[in-house]
C-alpha positions in Angstrom: 81.0 63.9 176.4 82.6 61.0 174.5 82.6 59.6 171.0 82.5 55.9 170.3 83.0 55.0 166.6 80.5 52.4 165.6 81.0 49.6 163.1 79.3 50.4 159.8 76.9 47.7 158.5 76.7 47.0 154.8 74.2 49.3 153.2 70.9 47.6 152.4 69.1 50.1 150.2 66.3 49.7 147.8 65.6 53.2 146.5 63.1 53.8 143.8 64.8 55.6 140.9 61.9 58.1 140.8 62.9 59.6 144.1 66.6 59.6 143.7 66.8 63.3 143.1 63.6 64.4 144.8 62.0 64.8 148.2 61.4 61.4 149.7 58.3 62.7 151.5 56.6 64.0 148.4 52.9 63.3 148.3 51.8 60.1 146.5 54.9 58.2 147.4 54.2 57.2 150.9 54.1 53.5 149.9 57.8 53.5 149.2 59.9 51.8 151.8 63.6 52.6 151.7 66.0 50.6 153.8 68.9 52.9 154.6 72.1 52.3 156.5 73.6 55.1 158.5 77.1 55.5 159.8 76.5 56.3 163.4 78.6 57.8 166.2 77.6 57.8 169.8 77.6 61.4 171.1 76.0 62.3 174.3 74.4 65.7 175.2 73.0 68.5 173.1 76.2 69.4 171.3 77.7 67.2 168.5 81.4 67.4 169.4 83.7 65.4 171.6 84.8 66.4 175.1 87.9 68.7 175.4 90.1 65.8 176.4 89.1 63.9 173.3 89.6 66.7 170.8 92.5 66.9 168.4 95.0 69.8 168.4 93.3 71.5 165.4 90.4 72.5 167.6 92.5 73.7 170.5 94.6 75.8 168.1 91.5 77.7 167.0 89.7 79.2 170.0 87.1 80.8 167.8 85.6 77.4 167.1 83.0 76.8 169.8 83.1 73.0 170.6 79.6 73.3 172.2 77.9 74.9 169.2 75.1 72.9 167.7 76.4 71.3 164.4 75.8 68.2 162.3 78.4 65.8 160.9 78.8 65.6 157.2 79.3 61.9 156.7 80.0 60.4 153.2 79.1 57.0 154.7 75.6 58.0 155.6 72.7 57.0 153.4 70.2 59.4 154.9 70.3 62.7 156.9 68.9 62.2 160.4 68.9 63.7 163.9 67.6 62.9 167.4 66.8 66.5 168.2 63.4 67.5 166.9 63.7 71.1 168.1 66.5 71.6 165.5 64.1 71.0 162.6 62.3 73.6 160.6 58.8 72.8 159.2 58.7 69.5 161.2 55.9 67.0 160.3 55.1 63.9 162.2 54.5 60.6 160.3 51.1 59.0 160.7 49.4 55.7 159.9 48.0 57.3 156.7 51.3 59.0 155.9 54.1 56.7 157.1 57.8 57.1 157.0 59.3 56.3 153.6 62.6 55.1 155.2 63.7 52.7 157.9 67.0 53.5 159.6 69.6 50.7 160.2 72.2 52.0 162.6 75.4 50.1 163.2 74.3 48.8 166.5 72.7 45.3 166.3 68.9 45.2 166.8 68.7 49.0 166.8 66.6 49.5 163.6 64.3 52.4 163.9 61.5 54.0 161.9 61.7 57.8 161.9 58.9 59.6 163.8 58.9 62.6 161.5 60.8 64.8 159.1 61.9 68.4 158.8 64.7 70.5 157.6 68.1 71.5 159.1 69.3 74.9 158.0 73.0 74.5 157.3 75.1 77.6 156.8 76.1 77.8 153.1 77.6 80.1 150.5 74.4 81.1 148.7 71.9 84.0 148.5 69.9 82.7 151.5 73.0 82.0 153.6 71.9 78.4 154.3 70.8 75.2 152.7 67.5 73.6 153.9 68.4 69.9 154.2 65.6 67.4 154.6 66.4 65.4 157.8 64.5 62.6 159.5 63.9 62.6 163.2 64.2 59.6 165.4 64.8 59.7 169.2 66.7 56.4 169.1 69.8 58.0 167.6 72.3 60.1 169.5 73.8 62.1 166.7 73.0 64.5 163.8 74.3 63.3 160.5 74.0 64.8 157.0 74.3 62.8 153.8 76.4 65.0 151.5 74.1 64.1 148.6 71.3 65.8 150.5 73.2 69.1 150.2 72.8 68.9 146.4 69.1 68.2 146.7 68.7 71.1 149.1 70.2 73.4 146.5 67.4 72.2 144.1 69.9 70.4 141.9 69.7 66.9 140.3 72.6 64.5 140.7 73.1 64.5 137.0 73.6 68.3 137.0 76.7 67.8 139.2 80.1 67.2 137.4 82.0 66.4 140.5 81.9 66.8 144.3 84.6 66.8 146.9 85.3 67.3 150.6 88.6 69.1 151.3 90.1 69.2 154.8 92.1 72.2 155.6 93.9 70.7 158.5 96.1 73.7 159.4 93.0 75.9 159.6 90.9 73.2 161.4 88.2 73.5 158.7 86.7 71.7 155.7 85.0 72.7 152.4 82.3 70.7 150.6 82.1 71.7 146.9 79.7 70.2 144.3 80.6 71.6 140.9 77.7 72.2 138.4 78.3 71.0 134.9 77.2 74.1 133.1 77.1 77.1 135.5 79.7 77.7 138.2 77.4 80.2 139.9 75.2 77.2 140.8 78.0 75.3 142.6 77.0 74.0 146.0 79.6 75.1 148.6 79.6 74.8 152.4 82.3 75.4 154.9 82.6 73.8 158.3 85.0 72.9 161.1 87.1 69.8 161.8 86.6 68.1 165.2 88.6 65.0 165.8 89.4 65.2 162.1 85.7 64.7 161.3 83.7 67.2 159.2 81.0 69.2 161.0 78.8 72.0 159.6 78.9 75.6 160.7 76.6 76.4 163.6 73.1 75.2 162.6 70.4 77.9 162.2 67.7 76.7 164.6 64.0 77.5 164.6 62.8 80.4 166.9 61.3 78.3 169.7 58.4 79.3 171.9 59.7 80.2 175.4 57.5 77.5 176.9 59.4 74.8 174.9 61.6 72.7 177.1 64.5 73.2 174.7 64.1 77.0 174.6 67.1 79.1 175.7 68.2 82.7 175.0 70.1 81.1 172.1 67.1 79.4 170.5 64.2 81.7 171.5 64.1 85.4 170.4 61.6 86.2 173.2 64.0 84.8 175.9 66.9 86.6 174.2 65.0 89.9 174.4 64.2 89.3 178.1 67.7 88.3 179.1 69.9 90.5 176.9 69.2 94.3 177.1 71.8 95.1 174.4 70.2 92.6 172.0 66.8 94.1 172.8 68.0 97.6 172.1 69.5 96.5 168.8 66.2 94.9 167.9 64.3 98.1 168.8 66.6 100.2 166.6 66.3 97.8 163.7 62.5 97.8 164.0 62.4 101.6 164.0 64.7 101.8 161.0 62.6 99.2 159.1 59.4 101.2 159.9 61.0 104.5 158.8 62.2 102.9 155.5 58.7 101.5 154.8 57.1 104.9 155.5 59.5 106.6 153.0 58.8 103.9 150.3 55.1 104.3 150.7 55.3 108.1 150.6 57.4 108.0 147.4 55.0 105.7 145.8 52.0 107.9 146.7 53.7 111.0 145.4 54.4 109.3 142.1 50.8 108.4 141.8 49.7 111.9 142.7 51.6 113.5 139.9 48.7 112.3 137.7 46.3 114.5 139.7 45.8 118.3 139.7 48.7 120.3 141.3 46.7 121.5 144.3 46.9 117.9 145.7 50.7 117.6 145.3 51.6 119.4 148.6 49.4 117.4 150.9 51.2 116.1 154.0 51.2 112.5 153.0 53.9 111.5 155.6 51.5 112.6 158.4 48.6 110.6 156.9 50.8 107.5 156.6 52.1 107.7 160.2 48.6 108.4 161.7 47.2 105.4 159.9 49.9 102.8 160.6 
């Protein structure tokens, strides 16, 4: 796998101010045509990292960083988040004649303009309650990379650009990692923070959280399909069984407690009824 840096064309963007801080695919705005330039890199294969012989020492010095993990590049030069891997996208929707794409991609290669086929969301690991940011990303098979516009990270956190006091990308070169930090003007608890890895001194997200694929999907593997993982990994299957039993037991206990609290309002002869047996026999 090799990386070939591409020459970046001058951005040609005509973005309606009404959608600057919102979802470009919001209903009622399908007539908007946005010309966007992306800063493309040519990466072959299903992983977004260079071959071992092209990697810098920061990766080799950190064996815990899997160079074959599925990641996306955080690129300050990109004007739109996009990918060529449809199976990576959650909530994917195809564009149609009645609901066309609101953007047109202009990669750095001459005569390679492309209209996205659809849109979905990449789940990028992040320091928040969910554990990830759901980043709106356009799909087009004509690309050979997954790129995230860092401004889309703020939008994914449900923030407006004017709510952010500053943002920065800090490369921790000794650790082979980077941090993106968008600082909220009023509330530091709303800061947008993601951590990722450096590959060839470029910023890549943590391992993307992929949708749970149907085992019949051509892209389905034990890493992307829970059904295949259960079939191929007995230890994982046992952990799932135990987790399911624990969840069921916890639910039974919660329902029984709720019922007993309600029964305190009834005559005492009903208080000693075996509610746990009724619950289990009717689940």
